[in-house]
C-alpha positions as MATLAB code, in Angstrom:
seq = 'MKTIDKTKVTVLAIGTITVLVSLIGALRDLNLINYFFPLYAGLTLMGVSLLNKGNVKKETESVIG';
ca = [
     222.789   73.254  215.020;
     224.199   74.558  211.985;
     222.520   74.640  208.657;
     223.830   72.460  205.930;
     224.039   74.193  202.146;
     222.424   72.465  199.321;
     225.941   71.601  197.808;
     226.804   69.546  201.066;
     223.313   67.869  201.234;
     223.664   67.063  197.638;
     227.277   65.457  198.274;
     225.857   63.801  201.255;
     222.982   62.105  199.346;
     225.412   61.179  196.349;
     227.636   59.460  198.736;
     225.070   57.932  200.817;
     223.592   56.251  197.661;
     227.041   55.207  196.327;
     227.836   53.664  199.671;
     224.298   51.620  199.588;
     224.699   50.664  195.958;
     228.203   49.262  196.865;
     227.326   47.411  200.070;
     224.221   46.001  198.391;
     226.330   44.629  195.414;
     229.160   43.521  197.579;
     226.354   41.378  199.529;
     224.799   39.876  196.011;
     228.041   39.031  194.750;
     229.649   37.911  197.843;
     232.608   39.905  196.540;
     233.854   43.000  198.187;
     236.685   43.757  195.607;
     234.156   44.564  192.363;
     232.942   47.345  194.656;
     235.578   48.518  196.753;
     236.397   51.862  194.793;
     232.482   52.946  194.338;
     232.486   52.150  198.644;
     235.615   54.041  198.988;
     234.207   56.882  196.785;
     231.175   57.211  198.574;
     232.817   57.305  202.107;
     235.069   59.717  201.032;
     232.099   61.739  199.541;
     230.262   61.420  202.888;
     233.523   62.808  204.816;
     234.194   65.785  202.917;
     230.314   66.728  203.067;
     230.092   65.938  206.963;
     233.676   67.387  207.872;
     234.218   70.308  205.772;
     234.135   73.693  207.349;
     232.809   76.687  205.222;
     235.077   79.048  206.572;
     238.604   77.853  205.114;
     239.215   80.857  203.387;
     238.804   83.020  206.435;
     241.184   81.023  208.380;
     243.644   81.106  205.557;
     243.803   84.781  205.088;
     244.303   85.236  208.777;
     246.965   82.498  208.893;
     248.714   84.379  206.130;
     248.351   87.464  207.613;
];
């Protein structure tokens, strides 16, 4: 299993907290419209931290030449 560096863990934690707070707020108010942007931002942060590969620079250099 790969190790996850501190930055990815921090971004994942912020995204998870944002998603949880958004869902709790949406369930309390029964209105998703007011909480859509924080939910979207949290899911984006979680996706970026989980799907980001650390060797993008090396791959780009090998493609460019």
